[in-house]
N, CA, C and O atoms as CSV, one atom per row, in Angstrom:
chain,resi,resn,atom,element,x,y,z
A,1,MET,N,N,46.470,-5.973,-55.444
A,1,MET,CA,C,45.638,-4.940,-54.909
A,1,MET,C,C,44.747,-4.350,-55.999
A,1,MET,O,O,43.566,-4.091,-55.768
A,2,ASN,N,N,45.313,-4.140,-57.179
A,2,ASN,CA,C,44.541,-3.606,-58.289
A,2,ASN,C,C,43.429,-4.557,-58.709
A,2,ASN,O,O,42.354,-4.120,-59.119
A,3,GLN,N,N,43.685,-5.843,-58.606
A,3,GLN,CA,C,42.655,-6.809,-58.955
A,3,GLN,C,C,41.470,-6.717,-57.992
A,3,GLN,O,O,40.317,-6.871,-58.396
A,4,LEU,N,N,41.763,-6.465,-56.727
A,4,LEU,CA,C,40.706,-6.342,-55.753
A,4,LEU,C,C,39.812,-5.153,-56.084
A,4,LEU,O,O,38.587,-5.270,-56.043
A,5,PHE,N,N,40.412,-4.013,-56.410
A,5,PHE,CA,C,39.637,-2.832,-56.776
A,5,PHE,C,C,38.845,-3.076,-58.060
A,5,PHE,O,O,37.709,-2.620,-58.188
A,6,THR,N,N,39.435,-3.781,-58.990
A,6,THR,CA,C,38.751,-4.064,-60.239
A,6,THR,C,C,37.529,-4.947,-59.980
A,6,THR,O,O,36.466,-4.714,-60.555
A,7,LEU,N,N,37.671,-5.943,-59.134
A,7,LEU,CA,C,36.556,-6.823,-58.816
A,7,LEU,C,C,35.452,-6.075,-58.063
A,7,LEU,O,O,34.266,-6.308,-58.297
A,8,LEU,N,N,35.848,-5.183,-57.165
A,8,LEU,CA,C,34.861,-4.437,-56.399
A,8,LEU,C,C,34.105,-3.428,-57.260
A,8,LEU,O,O,32.948,-3.115,-56.978
A,9,GLN,N,N,34.747,-2.924,-58.299
A,9,GLN,CA,C,34.115,-1.942,-59.165
A,9,GLN,C,C,33.341,-2.583,-60.310
A,9,GLN,O,O,32.722,-1.880,-61.108
A,10,ALA,N,N,33.368,-3.882,-60.397
A,10,ALA,CA,C,32.667,-4.566,-61.482
A,10,ALA,C,C,31.169,-4.293,-61.374
A,10,ALA,O,O,30.639,-4.056,-60.289
A,11,ALA,N,N,30.515,-4.332,-62.505
A,11,ALA,CA,C,29.074,-4.069,-62.548
A,11,ALA,C,C,28.338,-5.154,-61.756
A,11,ALA,O,O,28.692,-6.331,-61.828
A,12,PRO,N,N,27.321,-4.751,-61.007
A,12,PRO,CA,C,26.579,-5.752,-60.239
A,12,PRO,C,C,25.833,-6.699,-61.178
A,12,PRO,O,O,25.393,-6.321,-62.263
A,13,ALA,N,N,25.712,-7.919,-60.726
A,13,ALA,CA,C,25.006,-8.924,-61.530
A,13,ALA,C,C,23.526,-8.573,-61.586
A,13,ALA,O,O,22.985,-7.957,-60.668
A,14,GLU,N,N,22.879,-8.977,-62.681
A,14,GLU,CA,C,21.451,-8.710,-62.831
A,14,GLU,C,C,20.668,-9.569,-61.849
A,14,GLU,O,O,21.089,-10.669,-61.490
A,15,ALA,N,N,19.536,-9.057,-61.428
A,15,ALA,CA,C,18.669,-9.805,-60.526
A,15,ALA,C,C,18.112,-11.016,-61.259
A,15,ALA,O,O,17.782,-10.921,-62.441
A,16,PRO,N,N,18.004,-12.133,-60.589
A,16,PRO,CA,C,17.463,-13.318,-61.253
A,16,PRO,C,C,16.018,-13.092,-61.660
A,16,PRO,O,O,15.254,-12.430,-60.959
A,17,LYS,N,N,15.665,-13.645,-62.787
A,17,LYS,CA,C,14.306,-13.490,-63.291
A,17,LYS,C,C,13.358,-14.358,-62.467
A,17,LYS,O,O,13.742,-15.420,-61.977
A,18,GLY,N,N,12.121,-13.899,-62.319
A,18,GLY,CA,C,11.145,-14.646,-61.522
A,18,GLY,C,C,11.223,-14.317,-60.049
A,18,GLY,O,O,10.573,-14.987,-59.247
A,19,GLY,N,N,11.979,-13.328,-59.664
A,19,GLY,CA,C,12.115,-12.956,-58.255
A,19,GLY,C,C,10.843,-12.364,-57.685
A,19,GLY,O,O,10.620,-12.432,-56.477
A,20,GLY,N,N,10.013,-11.792,-58.522
A,20,GLY,CA,C,8.763,-11.196,-58.051
A,20,GLY,C,C,7.807,-12.223,-57.486
A,20,GLY,O,O,7.125,-11.961,-56.495
A,21,SER,N,N,7.751,-13.385,-58.104
A,21,SER,CA,C,6.843,-14.420,-57.611
A,21,SER,C,C,7.334,-14.980,-56.279
A,21,SER,O,O,6.520,-15.324,-55.422
A,22,MET,N,N,8.627,-15.075,-56.092
A,22,MET,CA,C,9.168,-15.550,-54.813
A,22,MET,C,C,8.856,-14.555,-53.703
A,22,MET,O,O,8.556,-14.950,-52.576
A,23,THR,N,N,8.927,-13.274,-54.018
A,23,THR,CA,C,8.598,-12.249,-53.031
A,23,THR,C,C,7.129,-12.345,-52.639
A,23,THR,O,O,6.789,-12.246,-51.460
A,24,LEU,N,N,6.273,-12.536,-53.610
A,24,LEU,CA,C,4.844,-12.669,-53.352
A,24,LEU,C,C,4.561,-13.897,-52.487
A,24,LEU,O,O,3.763,-13.823,-51.552
A,25,ILE,N,N,5.198,-15.009,-52.786
A,25,ILE,CA,C,5.020,-16.229,-51.994
A,25,ILE,C,C,5.502,-16.009,-50.567
A,25,ILE,O,O,4.862,-16.461,-49.618
A,26,PHE,N,N,6.623,-15.318,-50.411
A,26,PHE,CA,C,7.166,-15.032,-49.086
A,26,PHE,C,C,6.210,-14.153,-48.274
A,26,PHE,O,O,6.003,-14.407,-47.087
A,27,ILE,N,N,5.632,-13.136,-48.886
A,27,ILE,CA,C,4.688,-12.252,-48.200
A,27,ILE,C,C,3.433,-13.027,-47.796
A,27,ILE,O,O,2.938,-12.857,-46.682
A,28,LEU,N,N,2.915,-13.875,-48.687
A,28,LEU,CA,C,1.748,-14.694,-48.358
A,28,LEU,C,C,2.048,-15.662,-47.212
A,28,LEU,O,O,1.196,-15.903,-46.356
A,29,LEU,N,N,3.246,-16.206,-47.203
A,29,LEU,CA,C,3.656,-17.106,-46.129
A,29,LEU,C,C,3.682,-16.370,-44.788
A,29,LEU,O,O,3.242,-16.918,-43.778
A,30,ILE,N,N,4.185,-15.156,-44.768
A,30,ILE,CA,C,4.219,-14.362,-43.539
A,30,ILE,C,C,2.799,-14.053,-43.064
A,30,ILE,O,O,2.515,-14.119,-41.868
A,31,ILE,N,N,1.911,-13.718,-43.996
A,31,ILE,CA,C,0.518,-13.434,-43.632
A,31,ILE,C,C,-0.131,-14.679,-43.025
A,31,ILE,O,O,-0.844,-14.571,-42.028
A,32,LEU,N,N,0.100,-15.848,-43.602
A,32,LEU,CA,C,-0.449,-17.093,-43.053
A,32,LEU,C,C,0.093,-17.380,-41.659
A,32,LEU,O,O,-0.650,-17.810,-40.776
A,33,ILE,N,N,1.378,-17.144,-41.463
A,33,ILE,CA,C,1.983,-17.363,-40.145
A,33,ILE,C,C,1.340,-16.431,-39.118
A,33,ILE,O,O,0.998,-16.866,-38.019
A,34,PHE,N,N,1.174,-15.158,-39.466
A,34,PHE,CA,C,0.520,-14.219,-38.555
A,34,PHE,C,C,-0.895,-14.684,-38.233
A,34,PHE,O,O,-1.314,-14.623,-37.078
A,35,TYR,N,N,-1.623,-15.139,-39.221
A,35,TYR,CA,C,-2.997,-15.563,-39.005
A,35,TYR,C,C,-3.062,-16.754,-38.054
A,35,TYR,O,O,-3.822,-16.728,-37.086
A,36,PHE,N,N,-2.280,-17.788,-38.314
A,36,PHE,CA,C,-2.382,-19.010,-37.536
A,36,PHE,C,C,-1.748,-18.910,-36.155
A,36,PHE,O,O,-2.152,-19.636,-35.247
A,37,PHE,N,N,-0.769,-18.034,-35.971
A,37,PHE,CA,C,-0.112,-17.940,-34.674
A,37,PHE,C,C,-0.532,-16.742,-33.846
A,37,PHE,O,O,-0.220,-16.696,-32.656
A,38,MET,N,N,-1.228,-15.769,-34.422
A,38,MET,CA,C,-1.606,-14.590,-33.662
A,38,MET,C,C,-3.106,-14.298,-33.739
A,38,MET,O,O,-3.751,-14.166,-32.699
A,39,ILE,N,N,-3.660,-14.198,-34.906
A,39,ILE,CA,C,-5.047,-13.766,-35.070
A,39,ILE,C,C,-6.023,-14.872,-34.684
A,39,ILE,O,O,-6.951,-14.630,-33.912
A,40,ARG,N,N,-5.832,-16.058,-35.200
A,40,ARG,CA,C,-6.766,-17.161,-34.943
A,40,ARG,C,C,-6.841,-17.539,-33.454
A,40,ARG,O,O,-7.944,-17.703,-32.933
A,41,PRO,N,N,-5.710,-17.681,-32.758
A,41,PRO,CA,C,-5.806,-17.990,-31.326
A,41,PRO,C,C,-6.518,-16.894,-30.531
A,41,PRO,O,O,-7.234,-17.192,-29.575
A,42,GLN,N,N,-6.329,-15.636,-30.916
A,42,GLN,CA,C,-7.003,-14.548,-30.222
A,42,GLN,C,C,-8.515,-14.612,-30.451
A,42,GLN,O,O,-9.291,-14.374,-29.526
A,43,GLN,N,N,-8.931,-14.928,-31.661
A,43,GLN,CA,C,-10.361,-15.060,-31.938
A,43,GLN,C,C,-10.961,-16.214,-31.146
A,43,GLN,O,O,-12.072,-16.106,-30.627
A,44,LYS,N,N,-10.224,-17.318,-31.053
A,44,LYS,CA,C,-10.684,-18.478,-30.301
A,44,LYS,C,C,-10.817,-18.132,-28.822
A,44,LYS,O,O,-11.795,-18.516,-28.179
A,45,ARG,N,N,-9.855,-17.420,-28.291
A,45,ARG,CA,C,-9.882,-16.994,-26.886
A,45,ARG,C,C,-11.070,-16.060,-26.634
A,45,ARG,O,O,-11.741,-16.173,-25.608
A,46,GLN,N,N,-11.329,-15.140,-27.568
A,46,GLN,CA,C,-12.446,-14.208,-27.423
A,46,GLN,C,C,-13.780,-14.950,-27.387
A,46,GLN,O,O,-14.673,-14.582,-26.623
A,47,LYS,N,N,-13.922,-15.988,-28.206
A,47,LYS,CA,C,-15.147,-16.786,-28.195
A,47,LYS,C,C,-15.322,-17.496,-26.854
A,47,LYS,O,O,-16.438,-17.583,-26.339
A,48,GLN,N,N,-14.226,-18.004,-26.286
A,48,GLN,CA,C,-14.290,-18.663,-24.990
A,48,GLN,C,C,-14.720,-17.686,-23.898
A,48,GLN,O,O,-15.517,-18.037,-23.027
A,49,VAL,N,N,-14.195,-16.463,-23.941
A,49,VAL,CA,C,-14.552,-15.438,-22.954
A,49,VAL,C,C,-16.028,-15.099,-23.061
A,49,VAL,O,O,-16.719,-15.007,-22.045
A,50,GLU,N,N,-16.523,-14.910,-24.288
A,50,GLU,CA,C,-17.941,-14.595,-24.488
A,50,GLU,C,C,-18.827,-15.740,-23.992
A,50,GLU,O,O,-19.855,-15.502,-23.357
A,51,GLU,N,N,-18.433,-16.964,-24.277
A,51,GLU,CA,C,-19.202,-18.128,-23.843
A,51,GLU,C,C,-19.211,-18.230,-22.319
A,51,GLU,O,O,-20.243,-18.538,-21.724
A,52,PHE,N,N,-18.078,-17.975,-21.692
A,52,PHE,CA,C,-17.981,-18.014,-20.232
A,52,PHE,C,C,-18.931,-16.997,-19.605
A,52,PHE,O,O,-19.676,-17.322,-18.681
A,53,ARG,N,N,-18.898,-15.775,-20.108
A,53,ARG,CA,C,-19.747,-14.710,-19.544
A,53,ARG,C,C,-21.226,-14.985,-19.798
A,53,ARG,O,O,-22.078,-14.645,-18.978
A,54,LYS,N,N,-21.524,-15.603,-20.941
A,54,LYS,CA,C,-22.919,-15.910,-21.283
A,54,LYS,C,C,-23.482,-16.999,-20.371
A,54,LYS,O,O,-24.676,-17.003,-20.072
A,55,ASN,N,N,-22.635,-17.913,-19.933
A,55,ASN,CA,C,-23.080,-19.048,-19.122
A,55,ASN,C,C,-23.080,-18.768,-17.626
A,55,ASN,O,O,-23.428,-19.656,-16.847
A,56,LEU,N,N,-22.706,-17.575,-17.198
A,56,LEU,CA,C,-22.728,-17.255,-15.774
A,56,LEU,C,C,-24.167,-17.201,-15.279
A,56,LEU,O,O,-25.063,-16.743,-15.988
A,57,GLN,N,N,-24.377,-17.678,-14.049
A,57,GLN,CA,C,-25.713,-17.731,-13.475
A,57,GLN,C,C,-25.697,-17.111,-12.081
A,57,GLN,O,O,-24.637,-16.825,-11.525
A,58,LYS,N,N,-26.893,-16.911,-11.527
A,58,LYS,CA,C,-27.008,-16.397,-10.165
A,58,LYS,C,C,-26.274,-17.330,-9.211
A,58,LYS,O,O,-26.359,-18.552,-9.326
A,59,GLY,N,N,-25.556,-16.735,-8.273
A,59,GLY,CA,C,-24.842,-17.527,-7.275
A,59,GLY,C,C,-23.420,-17.887,-7.659
A,59,GLY,O,O,-22.660,-18.348,-6.807
A,60,ASP,N,N,-23.030,-17.692,-8.918
A,60,ASP,CA,C,-21.655,-17.983,-9.334
A,60,ASP,C,C,-20.707,-16.971,-8.715
A,60,ASP,O,O,-21.001,-15.776,-8.662
A,61,LYS,N,N,-19.567,-17.461,-8.248
A,61,LYS,CA,C,-18.545,-16.570,-7.712
A,61,LYS,C,C,-17.732,-16.022,-8.880
A,61,LYS,O,O,-17.316,-16.767,-9.767
A,62,VAL,N,N,-17.512,-14.708,-8.867
A,62,VAL,CA,C,-16.784,-14.058,-9.955
A,62,VAL,C,C,-15.778,-13.064,-9.388
A,62,VAL,O,O,-15.835,-12.683,-8.219
A,63,THR,N,N,-14.863,-12.661,-10.251
A,63,THR,CA,C,-13.902,-11.612,-9.946
A,63,THR,C,C,-13.963,-10.610,-11.076
A,63,THR,O,O,-13.984,-10.985,-12.248
A,64,THR,N,N,-13.993,-9.325,-10.723
A,64,THR,CA,C,-13.994,-8.301,-11.769
A,64,THR,C,C,-12.565,-8.039,-12.211
A,64,THR,O,O,-11.613,-8.461,-11.555
A,65,ILE,N,N,-12.425,-7.342,-13.325
A,65,ILE,CA,C,-11.080,-7.012,-13.799
A,65,ILE,C,C,-10.382,-6.037,-12.858
A,65,ILE,O,O,-9.166,-5.856,-12.936
A,66,GLY,N,N,-11.155,-5.404,-11.963
A,66,GLY,CA,C,-10.588,-4.517,-10.951
A,66,GLY,C,C,-10.187,-5.250,-9.685
A,66,GLY,O,O,-9.603,-4.649,-8.784
A,67,GLY,N,N,-10.489,-6.539,-9.600
A,67,GLY,CA,C,-10.083,-7.342,-8.455
A,67,GLY,C,C,-11.146,-7.500,-7.385
A,67,GLY,O,O,-10.841,-7.986,-6.295
A,68,ILE,N,N,-12.377,-7.109,-7.654
A,68,ILE,CA,C,-13.455,-7.248,-6.672
A,68,ILE,C,C,-14.046,-8.655,-6.791
A,68,ILE,O,O,-14.422,-9.100,-7.875
A,69,HIS,N,N,-14.116,-9.341,-5.648
A,69,HIS,CA,C,-14.665,-10.696,-5.603
A,69,HIS,C,C,-16.084,-10.640,-5.076
A,69,HIS,O,O,-16.386,-9.843,-4.187
A,70,GLY,N,N,-16.949,-11.466,-5.608
A,70,GLY,CA,C,-18.324,-11.505,-5.121
A,70,GLY,C,C,-19.119,-12.592,-5.799
A,70,GLY,O,O,-18.589,-13.375,-6.587
A,71,LYS,N,N,-20.405,-12.631,-5.483
A,71,LYS,CA,C,-21.335,-13.587,-6.076
A,71,LYS,C,C,-22.344,-12.819,-6.917
A,71,LYS,O,O,-22.758,-11.714,-6.564
A,72,ILE,N,N,-22.729,-13.417,-8.022
A,72,ILE,CA,C,-23.737,-12.785,-8.874
A,72,ILE,C,C,-25.088,-12.880,-8.166
A,72,ILE,O,O,-25.539,-13.964,-7.796
A,73,ARG,N,N,-25.711,-11.739,-7.989
A,73,ARG,CA,C,-27.010,-11.694,-7.328
A,73,ARG,C,C,-28.139,-11.523,-8.340
A,73,ARG,O,O,-29.231,-12.067,-8.173
A,74,GLU,N,N,-27.850,-10.743,-9.411
A,74,GLU,CA,C,-28.872,-10.477,-10.417
A,74,GLU,C,C,-28.192,-10.322,-11.771
A,74,GLU,O,O,-27.088,-9.785,-11.867
A,75,ILE,N,N,-28.861,-10.794,-12.807
A,75,ILE,CA,C,-28.341,-10.682,-14.163
A,75,ILE,C,C,-29.267,-9.776,-14.955
A,75,ILE,O,O,-30.468,-10.026,-15.057
A,76,LYS,N,N,-28.693,-8.724,-15.511
A,76,LYS,CA,C,-29.462,-7.803,-16.353
A,76,LYS,C,C,-28.971,-7.955,-17.786
A,76,LYS,O,O,-28.134,-8.808,-18.080
A,77,GLU,N,N,-29.500,-7.123,-18.671
A,77,GLU,CA,C,-29.168,-7.252,-20.092
A,77,GLU,C,C,-27.674,-7.096,-20.364
A,77,GLU,O,O,-27.079,-7.928,-21.048
A,78,SER,N,N,-27.070,-6.047,-19.839
A,78,SER,CA,C,-25.642,-5.816,-20.113
A,78,SER,C,C,-24.809,-5.696,-18.851
A,78,SER,O,O,-23.623,-5.374,-18.917
A,79,THR,N,N,-25.432,-5.959,-17.677
A,79,THR,CA,C,-24.704,-5.830,-16.419
A,79,THR,C,C,-25.029,-6.986,-15.485
A,79,THR,O,O,-25.996,-7.722,-15.680
A,80,PHE,N,N,-24.188,-7.121,-14.462
A,80,PHE,CA,C,-24.421,-8.039,-13.356
A,80,PHE,C,C,-24.507,-7.209,-12.087
A,80,PHE,O,O,-23.821,-6.196,-11.954
A,81,VAL,N,N,-25.342,-7.633,-11.164
A,81,VAL,CA,C,-25.323,-7.068,-9.822
A,81,VAL,C,C,-24.586,-8.096,-8.976
A,81,VAL,O,O,-25.003,-9.248,-8.864
A,82,ILE,N,N,-23.477,-7.653,-8.383
A,82,ILE,CA,C,-22.621,-8.557,-7.625
A,82,ILE,C,C,-22.677,-8.189,-6.152
A,82,ILE,O,O,-22.517,-7.026,-5.782
A,83,GLU,N,N,-22.906,-9.195,-5.317
A,83,GLU,CA,C,-22.896,-8.984,-3.871
A,83,GLU,C,C,-21.466,-9.217,-3.393
A,83,GLU,O,O,-20.933,-10.321,-3.507
A,84,ILE,N,N,-20.849,-8.156,-2.853
A,84,ILE,CA,C,-19.452,-8.267,-2.431
A,84,ILE,C,C,-19.323,-8.436,-0.925
A,84,ILE,O,O,-18.264,-8.832,-0.437
A,85,ALA,N,N,-20.377,-8.145,-0.187
A,85,ALA,CA,C,-20.464,-8.373,1.255
A,85,ALA,C,C,-21.950,-8.521,1.575
A,85,ALA,O,O,-22.798,-8.369,0.696
A,86,HIS,N,N,-22.258,-8.816,2.827
A,86,HIS,CA,C,-23.660,-8.988,3.219
A,86,HIS,C,C,-24.426,-7.696,2.953
A,86,HIS,O,O,-24.140,-6.662,3.557
A,87,ASP,N,N,-25.391,-7.759,2.053
A,87,ASP,CA,C,-26.230,-6.615,1.648
A,87,ASP,C,C,-25.447,-5.455,1.046
A,87,ASP,O,O,-25.902,-4.312,1.098
A,88,VAL,N,N,-24.285,-5.729,0.478
A,88,VAL,CA,C,-23.514,-4.708,-0.246
A,88,VAL,C,C,-23.374,-5.187,-1.684
A,88,VAL,O,O,-22.676,-6.159,-1.968
A,89,CYS,N,N,-24.055,-4.482,-2.584
A,89,CYS,CA,C,-24.074,-4.900,-3.983
A,89,CYS,C,C,-23.515,-3.808,-4.878
A,89,CYS,O,O,-23.679,-2.620,-4.602
A,90,VAL,N,N,-22.862,-4.215,-5.941
A,90,VAL,CA,C,-22.389,-3.286,-6.967
A,90,VAL,C,C,-22.855,-3.805,-8.317
A,90,VAL,O,O,-22.996,-5.009,-8.528
A,91,GLU,N,N,-23.088,-2.878,-9.213
A,91,GLU,CA,C,-23.500,-3.242,-10.570
A,91,GLU,C,C,-22.313,-3.020,-11.491
A,91,GLU,O,O,-21.755,-1.924,-11.541
A,92,VAL,N,N,-21.929,-4.055,-12.218
A,92,VAL,CA,C,-20.778,-3.964,-13.120
A,92,VAL,C,C,-21.178,-4.437,-14.513
A,92,VAL,O,O,-22.103,-5.233,-14.672
A,93,GLU,N,N,-20.479,-3.944,-15.499
A,93,GLU,CA,C,-20.694,-4.387,-16.875
A,93,GLU,C,C,-20.282,-5.847,-17.009
A,93,GLU,O,O,-19.395,-6.324,-16.300
A,94,LYS,N,N,-20.928,-6.536,-17.909
A,94,LYS,CA,C,-20.572,-7.937,-18.148
A,94,LYS,C,C,-19.134,-8.064,-18.642
A,94,LYS,O,O,-18.455,-9.047,-18.347
A,95,ALA,N,N,-18.679,-7.078,-19.385
A,95,ALA,CA,C,-17.309,-7.110,-19.906
A,95,ALA,C,C,-16.280,-6.940,-18.799
A,95,ALA,O,O,-15.099,-7.212,-19.012
A,96,ALA,N,N,-16.707,-6.492,-17.614
A,96,ALA,CA,C,-15.776,-6.276,-16.508
A,96,ALA,C,C,-15.540,-7.532,-15.689
A,96,ALA,O,O,-14.769,-7.502,-14.731
A,97,ILE,N,N,-16.185,-8.634,-16.042
A,97,ILE,CA,C,-15.985,-9.884,-15.327
A,97,ILE,C,C,-14.756,-10.578,-15.893
A,97,ILE,O,O,-14.660,-10.831,-17.093
A,98,ASN,N,N,-13.821,-10.878,-15.005
A,98,ASN,CA,C,-12.590,-11.541,-15.394
A,98,ASN,C,C,-12.850,-13.037,-15.559
A,98,ASN,O,O,-13.572,-13.640,-14.766
A,99,VAL,N,N,-12.264,-13.624,-16.581
A,99,VAL,CA,C,-12.435,-15.053,-16.826
A,99,VAL,C,C,-11.426,-15.804,-15.968
A,99,VAL,O,O,-10.216,-15.696,-16.169
A,100,ASP,N,N,-11.939,-16.562,-15.016
A,100,ASP,CA,C,-11.095,-17.380,-14.155
A,100,ASP,C,C,-10.874,-18.711,-14.868
A,100,ASP,O,O,-11.821,-19.457,-15.117
A,101,GLU,N,N,-9.624,-18.999,-15.190
A,101,GLU,CA,C,-9.320,-20.219,-15.951
A,101,GLU,C,C,-9.773,-21.474,-15.211
A,101,GLU,O,O,-10.287,-22.399,-15.840
A,102,ASN,N,N,-9.597,-21.528,-13.897
A,102,ASN,CA,C,-9.995,-22.715,-13.131
A,102,ASN,C,C,-11.506,-22.901,-13.158
A,102,ASN,O,O,-11.998,-24.020,-13.304
A,103,ALA,N,N,-12.242,-21.799,-13.017
A,103,ALA,CA,C,-13.703,-21.893,-13.034
A,103,ALA,C,C,-14.201,-22.289,-14.422
A,103,ALA,O,O,-15.144,-23.069,-14.552
A,104,ALA,N,N,-13.565,-21.747,-15.449
A,104,ALA,CA,C,-13.977,-22.079,-16.817
A,104,ALA,C,C,-13.726,-23.556,-17.115
A,104,ALA,O,O,-14.546,-24.205,-17.764
A,105,LYS,N,N,-12.605,-24.086,-16.649
A,105,LYS,CA,C,-12.297,-25.501,-16.878
A,105,LYS,C,C,-13.216,-26.393,-16.059
A,105,LYS,O,O,-13.602,-27.472,-16.510
A,106,ALA,N,N,-13.568,-25.950,-14.857
A,106,ALA,CA,C,-14.445,-26.746,-14.009
A,106,ALA,C,C,-15.854,-26.811,-14.589
A,106,ALA,O,O,-16.522,-27.840,-14.488
A,107,LYS,N,N,-16.305,-25.718,-15.194
A,107,LYS,CA,C,-17.644,-25.696,-15.792
A,107,LYS,C,C,-17.695,-26.472,-17.103
A,107,LYS,O,O,-18.722,-27.074,-17.417
A,108,ALA,N,N,-16.616,-26.470,-17.870
A,108,ALA,CA,C,-16.604,-27.088,-19.196
A,108,ALA,C,C,-16.912,-28.582,-19.155
A,108,ALA,O,O,-17.753,-29.032,-19.932
A,109,PRO,N,N,-16.270,-29.383,-18.280
A,109,PRO,CA,C,-16.606,-30.814,-18.275
A,109,PRO,C,C,-18.050,-31.077,-17.873
A,109,PRO,O,O,-18.668,-32.017,-18.371
A,110,ALA,N,N,-18.588,-30.268,-16.988
A,110,ALA,CA,C,-19.975,-30.479,-16.560
A,110,ALA,C,C,-20.936,-30.291,-17.726
A,110,ALA,O,O,-21.899,-31.044,-17.863
A,111,THR,N,N,-20.682,-29.291,-18.569
A,111,THR,CA,C,-21.563,-29.062,-19.710
A,111,THR,C,C,-21.380,-30.142,-20.764
A,111,THR,O,O,-22.344,-30.521,-21.427
A,112,SER,N,N,-20.152,-30.648,-20.932
A,112,SER,CA,C,-19.933,-31.683,-21.942
A,112,SER,C,C,-20.542,-33.010,-21.504
A,112,SER,O,O,-21.002,-33.785,-22.342
A,113,GLU,N,N,-20.551,-33.283,-20.174
A,113,GLU,CA,C,-21.174,-34.509,-19.682
A,113,GLU,C,C,-22.683,-34.446,-19.882
A,113,GLU,O,O,-23.311,-35.452,-20.213
A,114,ASN,N,N,-23.264,-33.268,-19.682
A,114,ASN,CA,C,-24.710,-33.129,-19.864
A,114,ASN,C,C,-25.116,-33.289,-21.318
A,114,ASN,O,O,-26.200,-33.796,-21.607
A,115,SER,N,N,-24.271,-32.868,-22.223
A,115,SER,CA,C,-24.607,-32.959,-23.644
A,115,SER,C,C,-24.509,-34.394,-24.154
A,115,SER,O,O,-25.137,-34.738,-25.155
A,116,GLU,N,N,-23.717,-35.245,-23.464
A,116,GLU,CA,C,-23.584,-36.626,-23.908
A,116,GLU,C,C,-24.815,-37.446,-23.537
A,116,GLU,O,O,-25.145,-38.405,-24.234
A,117,ASN,N,N,-25.494,-37.088,-22.459
A,117,ASN,CA,C,-26.664,-37.853,-22.005
A,117,ASN,C,C,-27.878,-37.609,-22.843
A,117,ASN,O,O,-28.934,-38.183,-22.580
C-alpha cells in the first residue's frame, strides 16, 4: 500500500521536447479539415445557387422560399415579378427564389450540350 502512495506522489515526468510543433501541426490539420469538409462545399453550393438564379428566364416555373409557386413574368435588376394565378402577380427579391434541385439538374445538361456544339 505504501508503494502505491509513493508511486502516486512521484514527481510528474517532464513534457517531451518538440511538443509545440506537434500541437501546431494538429491545429493546422483541424483547420484544413474544416476548410475541405465545411467551408469549401458551402462556397461551391453558393456559386451554384447564384448561377441558377442568374440563368432564370421569363416563363420559368419557380418556388419562393415562402412556398409560393408561379412563373416568372418579368425580370428586373434585383427582383422578379412572378405570376401566381391568372393576372395575379407578386414582386419578390431574387434571393427569395428557392433552388429546385430537379430543375437545376434538368437545366445543367442542356447548357453543357449547347457548349459542346
